[in-house]
N, C-alpha and C positions, 0 to 999 in steps of 0.2 A: 056686164063684168068678160075684162082682160085676162086673158088664164095667167097664171099663176108664173110663168115663164114671162111674159109679157112685162108682168107690174117688176122683174125684176130687172130685165133691161130694161125698162124706163126706170127703175129706180138708181141706176147706174147714170142714166143721163140726167136723171138731179142731182146726184153726186156730182157730178161734173160743175155742173150752173151753180150749186150752194159753193164750189170749192174759189169758183171764177170771182163769183160775188161776193167770197171773206179776205179771201186776197186783193180784191179790187178795193174794199173799204181800207183797209190796210190795218187785218185784225187778225193777220195769220201767224203772230206766234212767234216766238224764238225758235228756228229751226223748221218755219213756215210749219210748225205741229199742228195749228188748229184747224191751216186748211185741210191736212188730213183727214183730219178726224169730221171737220165739215162732208167731206165725200163722205167717207163710211156711213156716217150719219143719215147723209142722201140714200145714200143703195138702200139702209137698213127701211128709213122714213118710206120707203117704195112699196113695201109690202106689210108695212105696218096698221095700216086699217081695219085690213083682214084677221092679223094674230093679237092683235088686242083685244078679238068679242072671243078667242078661246079663253078656257077657264081652265090654266096653264096650274090650277091647283089643283084641281080634282082629277082621278085617276081619267074619269069618260074624255076627259078634254073637250068636251061639247061648247058650243058659245052659250055665254053667258049673257048675253044681250042680241036682241035680233040683228041680222046680218043686213047692213047700208043704215043703220041708224045713227046713233051718237058718234063712233070711229070714225064714220064717214061724213060727218058735218063739218061742210066749208066754212059755214064762219070761226070754229074752235081752231080748226090749221092756218087759218089764214091769219087769226087775231096772233096764234102761237109765230108766225114767220114773220108777222109785223112786231111787235115785242122781239123776236131774236134778233130780228134786225136792226132797233133802237139800240139793244145793251151792247150789239160788236162791237169792240176796243175796248168797252168796260168792263166785263166779265167774259172771262175766255169760256166755260159753259157755254157759251151764249153761240158762238161758231156750232158747237153739236147740236144744240135746240136749230136753230139756223137750218143746217142740212136735213134733219131729222123732219123738219116742216115744209122744207121744200119739197122731199120724198113723199111724203104724206099728200101733199096739194097733185104732183104729179099722178098721184095712186087716186087721187078721184078724179083728174082730166080723162087718164083712161077706162075708168067705168063708165064717166058720163053720157059716151053715145049707147050703151045699153037702154033696151026700153023700162029695165027697172030705175033708174036715172039714181041720184045722187042728190042727199038735202042740201043745198045750199046753204038756204035761210033757214025756211020754217017746210017749206015739203019739200019733197021728191022734185025735181026737174030731171027730164030728161032731150037727148036730141034725138031720140027715135032712129038713128041709123041704122044697126044691126043689132043680131042677137050675140049674146054671150059667145066669146071665145071664136069670135068671126072676124076679119082685116087684124088681126094683131099685129101681124107686118107692119100694116100701116099705123096703130099705135106708135109701134116704135121706133116706125121711120121717123114720127112726127115728132118725137118725144126727143130724139138724136138732132132732129134738125133744130129744134128751138136751142137745146143744148150747145151746137155748131155755133148758131147764132150770138147766143151770149156770151160761151167764152170767148170770141172771136173779136166781138164787139169789145169786153172788160181787159183783154187782155193784147188791144194793140198798142198800149200803152203804158206797161206796168211789164210785169214779169214775165211777159210772154217777148219782150226783146232781152230777153236774157242779163238784164242789168242784177239781179241777183247771184247769176251764176259769175259773172266780173267781182265782184262784190267779196266772195267767197275765194277769188282769184286762181279761180280755173277756168275762165273764161276769155 
């Protein structure tokens, strides 16, 4: 398991990825509001598999389900990502769901190298590279390298060229 700080940092990278994909798909909405919402949802989704386990409705705030079970199930996060991507441009809330799913998948990827593993399909699978809290800098660097790759590839032909600023009369 990556540390809470690492999940927050990788969530920001997931938000950048989600925002770039939403922008590239043309589902940014008026004033690019859905791009910003996808970014925020990606940041939030980066920690979601852990806080979804907490019984927020109880005084003790204990876990209501076992850690790394249903909220860490890879199939559900991938299905949410695919469905939200399919709905981009058709339903405004799809951008938020897409960003949230990007963050959730980034969380699972950060937890995967730990010996406890992640239940991708049925049983847990682990890369078994290091113990919890170790190599957080490597996990964060890999997440941001992935974000850089996605953002630069998708933005090279769209909003990175500042056409949207020129259209507003400021560029």
